[in-house]
N, C-alpha and C positions, 0 to 999 in steps of 0.2 A: 377679930386681932389674938384673940387667944387660942382659938384656932390652929394661927400660923405659927405661935410660939409652939405649942405642942408641938405642929408638926415639924418643925424645924428641930428641936429635942429629940423626937424620936429619929429623926434625920441623921443626925450627928452622932446617938448612940449607934446606931445602924453601922454608921461607917468607922465607927473606932472598933466595932467587934470581926468587921470585914478586914481590915488593915487596908496598907497599901502596899502592891505588888512589887518585885524588883527582884535585879539578880545582882547578887556578890558572888566575890570569891573567897573561899576560906580554905583554910588547911584540910588536906583529906581525911588526916586522922583526929580531927576535933570533933566533940560531938554534935549530933545534929539535933536540932531544934526539937525535932518532933518525929515520932513512926519508931514502929518497932521491929524493923527490917534489918537483915543482914545487910550493913552499909559501909561505906569508906572506913569508918572507925573501928568498924567489929574484924574487917579484913586486914586491916595493918595490926592491931591487937594481937589478932589470932597467927599471924604468920611470924610476927617479930618475936612472941613468947615459946613458937615452936621452932624458931631457928635458933633461936640463942638455946633452949635445950638441947637441941641435936648437935649443937656444935660445941656443947661442953662434954656430950657422951665421947667425943671424939679429942678433947684438947689435950692429953698425953698421945697422940698420935703423930710419929714423925713424919708420917706419908701422905699424902692429897690420898684420900679416900674415895675409890669410884662406886657412886650409887646409882641407883634406877629408881626413879618417883613414876608412881603411877597416877592416873586422875582419880581423884579423890570423890567418893561415892556422894551423891548428895539423896541422903534419904529425908529431908523435908518437904513439905507443902509446897514452898515457894520456888521461883526459878531464880538460884542460886549460881553463880558461875565460880564454882571448884578450882576451877585451873587457874583463876587469878589468885588464888592463896597460894596456890603450891607454887604457881611464876614468883610469885614474892620471896617465898620461902627459899627457892632453888637462887634467886639472885645474892640473896643475904648472905647464903652458904658460898656461893662460888666468890663473890667479894670478899669473903673474909680468908680465902688463898687454900682452906683445908680439905678442900671438896673437890670435885670433878664427878661430870654427870654423865652418864650413857644415855645417848640418845633412844627412845623407843619408837621406832620407825611406823608402829599402829599407828600413833598421834598425828602424823605427818599430814597436814590438809593436803586436798587434790592435786593442787598447783605443785609443791614440794614432792609429792609421789611421782607425779609423772616427769618433774627435772631430773630425779634421781635414776628413775628408769632410762632417759635419754643418755645422761653421762654412763651409766652400764652399758648403754648398746656400744658408745664407742669407744671402749677398753676393751682391752682382751681378757680372755679368761684368766692367763697366768698374772697379768696385773692386778687383777680384780682378787686373786687369790694371795699378792705379796701386801695389798692394802687390807683385806680383811685380819691376816697373821698380825698386823700390827694393832688392831682397835683393841681397847682395854675393855675385860668383861666386867660390869659390877658386879662387887663384892656383896653388897647388900639392897635389898628392895625396900622402899618406904610406900606405904598406901594408908588408905584408912578413909574415913567418912562422916560427915556432918550431919547430926540428929537434931531435931527441935522437939518440944513440948509447948502446945499450947494453952491459955487457960483465957478466956471472952467473955467478961460479962457488960452486964450494961452500962458500967461506967469505967472499964479500963480493959485495956489488952496486954496481957504478960508472956511475953513469948522466951523460952529458957533454949539458949544455943550449947551446944557440946560439938566439938571438933577436935576429932582425935585421930593420931597418928601414929603407927607401926612400924618397925624396921625388923626385917627378916634378916637372917646370914644363909645366902644362898647355898656355901657349903654344907652347913649345919642343919639346915632348917627350922633352925631355934630361933626366938623372938629374941632379939637384943637390948630394942628399944623402946617404948610408947608413951606417950606423953598427950595430954589434953587441955586443951583452951573451953572454961566455961563463959558462957557471956549470957546475960540476962537484962533483958529490956522491958520498960513497962513504959506504956500509953496511956495519958486518961482520956476519956473520950469529952471532946470538945461537942457547942451546941450545934456545930454542924459536920458533923461524922468523926472520922477520926484524924 
């Protein structure tokens, strides 16, 4: 009888440590309960900070500023979609009404490139030249990088992220704005791994 009680106590303790599985919906900007990866909360904080900083740089400019945004380089050891961060920054800035963005045709996927080629095959050279004359050239180029520093020991994983953006004036070649968002995520090791 005592061995059955001990066995039940051990099973109950194991069940409480493992926990119950399940899925729930949470807001993307909420802090995750675990993990030291660059997740949705980090993406939203970074994009909000950098788009607000860039908007502040042009707050007294009466015209909509044409900008080209390059894909941000991921210099971390993780697979992080940096385009998702720049897409959110662009969305925030376009919705502010103070910016317009030039399309970088090198970023188009294969389907879009094929459609553009088909469209160009159906219009005359004169129409194409008239179309190109009306395109707005960007005045500024925004580029950047995401870096990280990891410290891992037997009890915790500590990851420091730095997302840096810079803006260059195409006419003068000078750096006219720069900002960065720093994030640090610390995860304690559990009994069953990270």
